C-alpha positions in Angstrom: 0.0 0.0 0.0 2.8 2.4 0.8 4.4 3.0 -2.6 5.0 5.8 -5.1 4.3 6.3 -8.7 7.1 7.5 -11.1 8.1 7.2 -14.7 9.6 3.8 -15.0 12.1 5.1 -17.6 13.4 7.5 -15.0 13.0 5.3 -11.9 12.5 1.6 -12.7 10.0 -0.4 -10.7 11.6 -1.6 -7.5 13.7 1.6 -7.0 13.5 2.9 -3.5 13.2 6.6 -2.6 13.7 8.2 0.8 11.3 11.1 1.1 11.7 13.6 4.0 8.9 13.3 6.6 7.6 10.1 4.8 10.5 7.6 4.8 11.3 4.9 2.3 8.9 4.0 -0.4 9.2 1.7 -3.4 8.4 2.8 -6.9 5.6 0.4 -7.9 3.3 2.4 -10.2 3.2 5.1 -12.9 0.9 7.7 -14.3 0.6 10.3 -17.1 1.8 13.3 -15.1 4.9 11.3 -13.9 5.8 10.3 -17.5 5.2 13.9 -18.8 7.4 15.6 -16.2 10.3 13.2 -16.9 10.1 13.1 -20.7 9.3 16.7 -21.3 11.2 18.5 -18.5 13.7 15.9 -17.1 12.1 16.3 -13.7 11.3 13.4 -11.3 7.6 13.5 -10.4 6.6 11.2 -7.6 3.1 10.5 -6.5 3.2 9.4 -2.9 0.4 7.0 -2.0 -1.3 7.5 1.4 -3.9 5.2 3.0 -6.3 8.1 3.7 -7.4 10.9 1.4 -7.0 13.4 4.3 -3.4 12.4 4.6 -2.8 13.1 0.9 -4.6 16.4 1.1 -2.6 17.4 4.1 0.7 16.5 2.3 -0.4 18.4 -0.8 2.2 19.2 -3.5 5.8 19.7 -2.5 9.2 20.1 -4.2 11.7 18.1 -2.2 15.1 16.6 -2.5 14.8 12.9 -2.2 17.4 10.1 -2.0 17.1 7.5 -4.8 18.2 3.9 -4.6 18.0 2.0 -7.9 17.8 -1.8 -8.0 21.1 -3.4 -8.9 19.6 -4.7 -12.1 18.7 -1.2 -13.3 20.7 0.4 -16.1 
């Protein structure tokens, strides 16, 4: 349940990200906005999954520096 969406070309499935105030999350999903930001602007766009809608609303939209850990098999 606690994963993130990203463009798999930028961050392959199975990559881990450490997000300030959230912790470690695995890249396990994608979406149109995530793909567009990477392919058009070269920006990582992560969509953090929360268990409750209120948590997501409280989190909102943020620009943050995150740590990225790619799987060993990733290019």
